[in-house]
Short mmCIF file of the C-alpha atoms (twelve columns), coordinates in Angstrom:
data_MODEL
# 
_entry.id   MODEL 
# 
loop_
_atom_site.group_PDB 
_atom_site.id 
_atom_site.type_symbol 
_atom_site.label_atom_id 
_atom_site.label_alt_id 
_atom_site.label_comp_id 
_atom_site.label_asym_id 
_atom_site.label_seq_id 
_atom_site.Cartn_x 
_atom_site.Cartn_y 
_atom_site.Cartn_z 
_atom_site.pdbx_PDB_model_num 
ATOM 1   C CA . MET A 1   -2.756  -29.531 -5.494  1 
ATOM 2   C CA . ALA A 2   -4.070  -31.462 -2.377  1 
ATOM 3   C CA . ASP A 3   -7.579  -30.688 -1.227  1 
ATOM 4   C CA . ASP A 4   -6.448  -28.715 1.956   1 
ATOM 5   C CA . HIS A 5   -4.936  -26.210 -0.061  1 
ATOM 6   C CA . LEU A 6   -7.470  -26.168 -2.371  1 
ATOM 7   C CA . LEU A 7   -9.721  -22.490 -1.961  1 
ATOM 8   C CA . PRO A 8   -13.434 -22.766 -2.248  1 
ATOM 9   C CA . GLU A 9   -15.076 -21.225 -5.165  1 
ATOM 10  C CA . MET A 10  -18.067 -19.681 -3.655  1 
ATOM 11  C CA . ILE A 11  -19.783 -18.750 -6.917  1 
ATOM 12  C CA . ASP A 12  -23.092 -18.363 -5.468  1 
ATOM 13  C CA . LEU A 13  -21.604 -16.130 -2.570  1 
ATOM 14  C CA . TRP A 14  -19.701 -13.909 -4.528  1 
ATOM 15  C CA . GLN A 15  -22.868 -12.865 -6.461  1 
ATOM 16  C CA . GLN A 16  -24.727 -12.508 -3.471  1 
ATOM 17  C CA . THR A 17  -22.756 -10.377 -1.596  1 
ATOM 18  C CA . LEU A 18  -20.982 -8.470  -4.318  1 
ATOM 19  C CA . SER A 19  -22.930 -8.796  -7.155  1 
ATOM 20  C CA . TRP A 20  -19.871 -10.112 -9.031  1 
ATOM 21  C CA . GLN A 21  -18.273 -13.096 -9.730  1 
ATOM 22  C CA . PRO A 22  -14.936 -14.259 -10.749 1 
ATOM 23  C CA . THR A 23  -13.886 -15.840 -14.280 1 
ATOM 24  C CA . THR A 24  -12.354 -18.922 -14.314 1 
ATOM 25  C CA . SER A 25  -8.903  -17.265 -14.985 1 
ATOM 26  C CA . GLN A 26  -9.452  -14.998 -11.860 1 
ATOM 27  C CA . GLN A 27  -10.086 -18.112 -9.493  1 
ATOM 28  C CA . SER A 28  -7.043  -19.545 -10.938 1 
ATOM 29  C CA . GLN A 29  -5.148  -16.382 -10.071 1 
ATOM 30  C CA . PHE A 30  -6.958  -16.394 -6.599  1 
ATOM 31  C CA . GLN A 31  -5.641  -20.219 -6.039  1 
ATOM 32  C CA . GLN A 32  -2.353  -19.144 -7.668  1 
ATOM 33  C CA . LEU A 33  -2.316  -16.296 -4.844  1 
ATOM 34  C CA . TYR A 34  -3.093  -18.703 -1.976  1 
ATOM 35  C CA . GLU A 35  -0.672  -21.438 -2.543  1 
ATOM 36  C CA . LEU A 36  2.079   -18.795 -2.796  1 
ATOM 37  C CA . ILE A 37  1.187   -17.128 0.149   1 
ATOM 38  C CA . LEU A 38  1.118   -20.492 1.947   1 
ATOM 39  C CA . ALA A 39  4.537   -21.137 0.523   1 
ATOM 40  C CA . GLY A 40  6.058   -17.672 1.387   1 
ATOM 41  C CA . ASN A 41  4.661   -18.008 4.893   1 
ATOM 42  C CA . ARG A 42  6.855   -20.521 5.744   1 
ATOM 43  C CA . GLN A 43  10.147  -17.630 5.546   1 
ATOM 44  C CA . LEU A 44  8.345   -14.705 5.997   1 
ATOM 45  C CA . ASN A 45  5.262   -15.092 8.414   1 
ATOM 46  C CA . LEU A 46  2.781   -13.389 5.701   1 
ATOM 47  C CA . THR A 47  -0.476  -14.017 7.036   1 
ATOM 48  C CA . ARG A 48  -2.109  -16.111 10.112  1 
ATOM 49  C CA . ILE A 49  -5.041  -16.662 7.913   1 
ATOM 50  C CA . ALA A 50  -4.223  -19.979 6.149   1 
ATOM 51  C CA . ALA A 51  -7.192  -21.991 6.315   1 
ATOM 52  C CA . PRO A 52  -8.822  -21.979 2.708   1 
ATOM 53  C CA . VAL A 53  -12.495 -20.797 3.572   1 
ATOM 54  C CA . GLU A 54  -10.801 -18.325 6.023   1 
ATOM 55  C CA . PHE A 55  -8.413  -17.104 3.306   1 
ATOM 56  C CA . TRP A 56  -11.388 -16.984 0.588   1 
ATOM 57  C CA . GLU A 57  -13.163 -14.700 3.335   1 
ATOM 58  C CA . LYS A 58  -10.706 -12.751 5.330   1 
ATOM 59  C CA . HIS A 59  -8.770  -11.811 2.175   1 
ATOM 60  C CA . LEU A 60  -10.104 -12.538 -0.957  1 
ATOM 61  C CA . TRP A 61  -13.765 -11.232 -0.430  1 
ATOM 62  C CA . ASP A 62  -12.645 -8.790  2.556   1 
ATOM 63  C CA . SER A 63  -10.418 -7.080  -0.212  1 
ATOM 64  C CA . LEU A 64  -13.026 -7.125  -2.741  1 
ATOM 65  C CA . ARG A 65  -16.085 -5.785  -0.178  1 
ATOM 66  C CA . GLY A 66  -14.155 -2.216  0.079   1 
ATOM 67  C CA . VAL A 67  -14.364 -1.623  -3.720  1 
ATOM 68  C CA . ALA A 68  -18.055 -3.662  -4.145  1 
ATOM 69  C CA . MET A 69  -19.562 -0.375  -5.566  1 
ATOM 70  C CA . LEU A 70  -16.688 0.191   -7.647  1 
ATOM 71  C CA . LEU A 71  -16.930 -3.762  -9.253  1 
ATOM 72  C CA . GLN A 72  -19.041 -2.954  -11.911 1 
ATOM 73  C CA . GLU A 73  -18.550 0.936   -12.692 1 
ATOM 74  C CA . ALA A 74  -14.810 0.245   -12.400 1 
ATOM 75  C CA . SER A 75  -14.544 -2.590  -14.981 1 
ATOM 76  C CA . LYS A 76  -15.131 0.410   -17.650 1 
ATOM 77  C CA . THR A 77  -12.660 3.236   -16.412 1 
ATOM 78  C CA . LYS A 78  -9.143  3.109   -15.750 1 
ATOM 79  C CA . GLN A 79  -7.776  3.982   -12.482 1 
ATOM 80  C CA . GLN A 80  -4.580  4.329   -10.624 1 
ATOM 81  C CA . ALA A 81  -4.929  2.674   -7.333  1 
ATOM 82  C CA . ILE A 82  -2.479  2.579   -4.571  1 
ATOM 83  C CA . ASP A 83  -2.460  -0.005  -1.530  1 
ATOM 84  C CA . ILE A 84  -0.740  1.549   1.205   1 
ATOM 85  C CA . GLY A 85  0.977   -0.861  3.583   1 
ATOM 86  C CA . THR A 86  0.244   -3.779  1.514   1 
ATOM 87  C CA . GLY A 87  2.080   -6.607  3.902   1 
ATOM 88  C CA . ALA A 88  1.309   -9.697  2.029   1 
ATOM 89  C CA . GLY A 89  -0.704  -8.138  -0.815  1 
ATOM 90  C CA . PHE A 90  -3.941  -7.273  0.314   1 
ATOM 91  C CA . PRO A 91  -6.062  -5.407  -0.633  1 
ATOM 92  C CA . GLY A 92  -4.169  -4.315  -3.894  1 
ATOM 93  C CA . ILE A 93  -3.410  -8.046  -5.188  1 
ATOM 94  C CA . PRO A 94  -7.484  -9.484  -5.331  1 
ATOM 95  C CA . VAL A 95  -8.088  -5.688  -6.274  1 
ATOM 96  C CA . ALA A 96  -5.453  -5.843  -9.456  1 
ATOM 97  C CA . ILE A 97  -6.348  -9.618  -10.588 1 
ATOM 98  C CA . THR A 98  -10.274 -8.381  -10.533 1 
ATOM 99  C CA . LEU A 99  -10.212 -5.313  -11.977 1 
ATOM 100 C CA . ASP A 100 -7.322  -6.118  -14.696 1 
ATOM 101 C CA . ASN A 101 -7.903  -2.417  -16.235 1 
ATOM 102 C CA . TRP A 102 -6.842  -0.809  -13.266 1 
ATOM 103 C CA . THR A 103 -3.087  0.044   -12.549 1 
ATOM 104 C CA . VAL A 104 -2.399  -0.761  -9.060  1 
ATOM 105 C CA . THR A 105 0.612   0.150   -7.183  1 
ATOM 106 C CA . LEU A 106 1.453   -1.615  -3.956  1 
ATOM 107 C CA . LEU A 107 3.604   -0.003  -1.205  1 
ATOM 108 C CA . ASP A 108 5.122   -1.412  1.904   1 
ATOM 109 C CA . SER A 109 8.289   -0.369  3.449   1 
ATOM 110 C CA . THR A 110 9.412   -4.079  4.459   1 
ATOM 111 C CA . ARG A 111 11.857  -4.842  1.487   1 
ATOM 112 C CA . LYS A 112 11.682  -8.850  2.269   1 
ATOM 113 C CA . LYS A 113 7.667   -9.008  1.529   1 
ATOM 114 C CA . MET A 114 7.977   -6.125  -1.477  1 
ATOM 115 C CA . ALA A 115 11.136  -8.422  -2.698  1 
ATOM 116 C CA . PHE A 116 8.494   -11.546 -2.270  1 
ATOM 117 C CA . LEU A 117 5.617   -10.107 -3.720  1 
ATOM 118 C CA . GLN A 118 7.608   -8.756  -6.903  1 
ATOM 119 C CA . THR A 119 8.292   -12.764 -7.614  1 
ATOM 120 C CA . LEU A 120 4.987   -13.748 -6.878  1 
ATOM 121 C CA . ILE A 121 3.543   -11.078 -9.203  1 
ATOM 122 C CA . ALA A 122 5.591   -12.469 -11.913 1 
ATOM 123 C CA . GLN A 123 4.714   -16.168 -11.331 1 
ATOM 124 C CA . ILE A 124 1.256   -15.429 -11.411 1 
ATOM 125 C CA . GLY A 125 1.626   -13.566 -14.526 1 
ATOM 126 C CA . ILE A 126 -0.088  -9.815  -13.075 1 
ATOM 127 C CA . LEU A 127 0.676   -7.309  -15.747 1 
ATOM 128 C CA . ASN A 128 -1.365  -4.600  -14.012 1 
ATOM 129 C CA . THR A 129 0.674   -4.082  -10.559 1 
ATOM 130 C CA . THR A 130 3.958   -2.606  -9.430  1 
ATOM 131 C CA . THR A 131 5.437   -2.644  -6.181  1 
ATOM 132 C CA . ILE A 132 7.519   0.322   -4.370  1 
ATOM 133 C CA . THR A 133 9.441   -0.129  -1.385  1 
ATOM 134 C CA . ASP A 134 8.742   2.885   0.825   1 
ATOM 135 C CA . ARG A 135 7.202   4.720   3.601   1 
ATOM 136 C CA . ALA A 136 3.521   6.522   2.671   1 
ATOM 137 C CA . GLU A 137 4.666   9.813   4.567   1 
ATOM 138 C CA . ALA A 138 7.908   9.883   2.225   1 
ATOM 139 C CA . LEU A 139 5.902   8.713   -0.783  1 
ATOM 140 C CA . GLY A 140 3.423   11.774  -0.245  1 
ATOM 141 C CA . GLN A 141 5.921   14.280  -0.611  1 
ATOM 142 C CA . GLN A 142 7.537   13.421  -4.186  1 
ATOM 143 C CA . SER A 143 6.155   14.818  -7.172  1 
ATOM 144 C CA . GLN A 144 5.849   11.830  -9.137  1 
ATOM 145 C CA . HIS A 145 3.237   10.197  -6.552  1 
ATOM 146 C CA . ARG A 146 1.757   13.164  -4.851  1 
ATOM 147 C CA . GLN A 147 -1.390  13.922  -6.213  1 
ATOM 148 C CA . ASN A 148 -1.095  10.919  -8.745  1 
ATOM 149 C CA . TYR A 149 -3.878  8.367   -7.974  1 
ATOM 150 C CA . ASP A 150 -7.584  7.785   -8.368  1 
ATOM 151 C CA . ILE A 151 -8.243  5.239   -5.312  1 
ATOM 152 C CA . ALA A 152 -6.098  4.370   -2.198  1 
ATOM 153 C CA . LEU A 153 -6.680  1.461   -0.212  1 
ATOM 154 C CA . VAL A 154 -5.628  1.126   3.215   1 
ATOM 155 C CA . ARG A 155 -6.027  -1.892  5.365   1 
ATOM 156 C CA . ALA A 156 -4.978  -2.809  8.700   1 
ATOM 157 C CA . VAL A 157 -2.033  0.493   8.874   1 
ATOM 158 C CA . GLY A 158 -3.349  2.338   12.256  1 
ATOM 159 C CA . PRO A 159 -5.942  4.695   13.436  1 
ATOM 160 C CA . ALA A 160 -8.095  6.211   10.729  1 
ATOM 161 C CA . SER A 161 -6.777  9.577   10.815  1 
ATOM 162 C CA . VAL A 162 -3.159  8.249   10.415  1 
ATOM 163 C CA . CYS A 163 -4.479  6.123   7.481   1 
ATOM 164 C CA . ALA A 164 -6.383  9.378   6.025   1 
ATOM 165 C CA . GLU A 165 -2.791  11.392  6.318   1 
ATOM 166 C CA . TYR A 166 -0.884  8.627   4.525   1 
ATOM 167 C CA . ALA A 167 -4.010  8.549   1.370   1 
ATOM 168 C CA . LEU A 168 -5.406  12.060  1.122   1 
ATOM 169 C CA . PRO A 169 -1.908  13.481  0.116   1 
ATOM 170 C CA . LEU A 170 -1.484  10.569  -3.108  1 
ATOM 171 C CA . LEU A 171 -4.729  11.480  -4.307  1 
ATOM 172 C CA . LYS A 172 -5.901  13.334  -6.925  1 
ATOM 173 C CA . ILE A 173 -8.936  15.795  -6.290  1 
ATOM 174 C CA . GLY A 174 -12.290 13.926  -6.667  1 
ATOM 175 C CA . GLY A 175 -10.212 10.857  -5.809  1 
ATOM 176 C CA . LEU A 176 -11.186 8.104   -3.219  1 
ATOM 177 C CA . ALA A 177 -9.591  6.537   -0.286  1 
ATOM 178 C CA . VAL A 178 -11.136 3.115   0.914   1 
ATOM 179 C CA . LEU A 179 -10.196 3.029   4.730   1 
ATOM 180 C CA . TYR A 180 -10.448 -0.957  5.947   1 
ATOM 181 C CA . ARG A 181 -11.674 -1.216  9.469   1 
ATOM 182 C CA . GLY A 182 -12.640 -3.896  11.718  1 
ATOM 183 C CA . HIS A 183 -14.324 -2.211  14.902  1 
ATOM 184 C CA . TRP A 184 -15.450 1.112   14.828  1 
ATOM 185 C CA . THR A 185 -16.510 3.514   17.526  1 
ATOM 186 C CA . SER A 186 -18.587 6.532   17.682  1 
ATOM 187 C CA . HIS A 187 -15.535 8.528   19.262  1 
ATOM 188 C CA . GLU A 188 -13.555 7.993   16.048  1 
ATOM 189 C CA . ALA A 189 -16.809 8.735   13.749  1 
ATOM 190 C CA . GLU A 190 -16.679 12.130  15.464  1 
ATOM 191 C CA . THR A 191 -12.766 12.818  15.380  1 
ATOM 192 C CA . LEU A 192 -12.406 11.570  11.934  1 
ATOM 193 C CA . PRO A 193 -14.055 14.290  9.722   1 
ATOM 194 C CA . ASN A 194 -11.699 17.255  11.514  1 
ATOM 195 C CA . ALA A 195 -8.814  15.558  10.225  1 
ATOM 196 C CA . VAL A 196 -9.891  14.750  6.700   1 
ATOM 197 C CA . GLU A 197 -11.150 18.304  6.784   1 
ATOM 198 C CA . GLN A 198 -7.069  19.266  7.059   1 
ATOM 199 C CA . LEU A 199 -6.130  17.094  4.644   1 
ATOM 200 C CA . GLY A 200 -8.416  18.285  1.916   1 
ATOM 201 C CA . GLY A 201 -11.053 15.781  1.928   1 
ATOM 202 C CA . VAL A 202 -14.723 15.064  3.328   1 
ATOM 203 C CA . VAL A 203 -15.775 11.311  4.762   1 
ATOM 204 C CA . GLU A 204 -18.274 10.333  1.805   1 
ATOM 205 C CA . SER A 205 -19.810 7.360   3.738   1 
ATOM 206 C CA . THR A 206 -19.242 4.706   6.413   1 
ATOM 207 C CA . GLU A 207 -20.589 1.400   5.403   1 
ATOM 208 C CA . ALA A 208 -20.754 -1.269  8.021   1 
ATOM 209 C CA . PHE A 209 -21.372 -4.805  7.009   1 
ATOM 210 C CA . THR A 210 -21.143 -8.673  7.828   1 
ATOM 211 C CA . THR A 211 -18.561 -11.256 6.495   1 
ATOM 212 C CA . PRO A 212 -20.305 -13.904 5.005   1 
ATOM 213 C CA . ILE A 213 -18.944 -16.913 6.809   1 
ATOM 214 C CA . SER A 214 -17.978 -15.849 10.442  1 
ATOM 215 C CA . TYR A 215 -20.526 -13.204 10.579  1 
ATOM 216 C CA . SER A 216 -17.697 -10.463 11.753  1 
ATOM 217 C CA . THR A 217 -18.246 -6.849  11.564  1 
ATOM 218 C CA . ARG A 218 -16.503 -5.206  9.412   1 
ATOM 219 C CA . HIS A 219 -16.517 -1.366  8.643   1 
ATOM 220 C CA . CYS A 220 -15.352 0.260   5.290   1 
ATOM 221 C CA . LEU A 221 -15.007 4.430   5.389   1 
ATOM 222 C CA . TYR A 222 -15.180 6.244   1.422   1 
ATOM 223 C CA . LEU A 223 -12.478 9.581   2.155   1 
ATOM 224 C CA . ARG A 224 -13.189 11.796  -1.024  1 
ATOM 225 C CA . LYS A 225 -10.597 14.283  -2.027  1 
ATOM 226 C CA . VAL A 226 -12.078 17.441  -2.307  1 
ATOM 227 C CA . ALA A 227 -9.276  20.094  -1.984  1 
ATOM 228 C CA . ASP A 228 -5.548  20.262  -2.633  1 
ATOM 229 C CA . THR A 229 -3.772  18.820  0.482   1 
ATOM 230 C CA . PRO A 230 -1.648  21.474  2.417   1 
ATOM 231 C CA . ASP A 231 2.139   20.983  1.355   1 
ATOM 232 C CA . VAL A 232 2.602   20.387  5.475   1 
ATOM 233 C CA . PHE A 233 0.982   16.565  5.268   1 
ATOM 234 C CA . PRO A 234 1.916   14.203  5.409   1 
ATOM 235 C CA . ARG A 235 4.269   15.072  8.025   1 
ATOM 236 C CA . PRO A 236 7.586   13.297  8.135   1 
ATOM 237 C CA . VAL A 237 7.919   9.836   8.674   1 
ATOM 238 C CA . GLY A 238 6.803   8.327   12.007  1 
ATOM 239 C CA . VAL A 239 4.728   11.493  12.875  1 
ATOM 240 C CA . PRO A 240 1.435   10.647  11.642  1 
ATOM 241 C CA . ALA A 241 1.695   7.437   13.536  1 
ATOM 242 C CA . HIS A 242 2.870   9.002   16.856  1 
ATOM 243 C CA . GLN A 243 0.636   12.547  16.710  1 
ATOM 244 C CA . PRO A 244 -2.798  11.827  14.877  1 
ATOM 245 C CA . LEU A 245 -4.538  14.287  13.862  1 
# 
């Protein structure tokens, strides 16, 4: 493997920022993931983030920062998680590699990307991950998926209220939605609680943090499901994006 395709280990930085560090096996799987994403990029335009250090920060570290508070306790508990709009497999695949007692479902509507991810998962040997090609609005109305998950991860999918409408119907009562955000405004912070309440949830916390290498500001929102989501949600495919709550 050429040096320009070798991921940095960043053991100290993992430990300092997340109080966690990958095992040798996990580091090897991260490296395989990186190489396979680079190879897949030639056909599928999976990500513009291709340099090793940037990939480490913006895909691996960022994916795990969203579940940082779960890394210790979650290693002891089995969780059903779903990554909504997974795209190139983030944050779901790094989370699945790290928390191998979780079951992680990767959801996206782009058939070619999901076929690629199915192959990638098999090549890396990730045994706790499945893929579904569908829309979140459709899945949220299917009885085998509605209120079936403990954790929902949503990254770079749309406005926060839209992400909430995708995620909360899929969660069990007591479940947690993690919304990965870059920019976060006071207006969004004011309007989100009303949307979340309509969906049977509450905004439990908002965390602002700085990435460890590029010092970019990021946010994670944590929504707790506290009541049944009314049957009308999620609304039909396309409606949440065009008419946010």
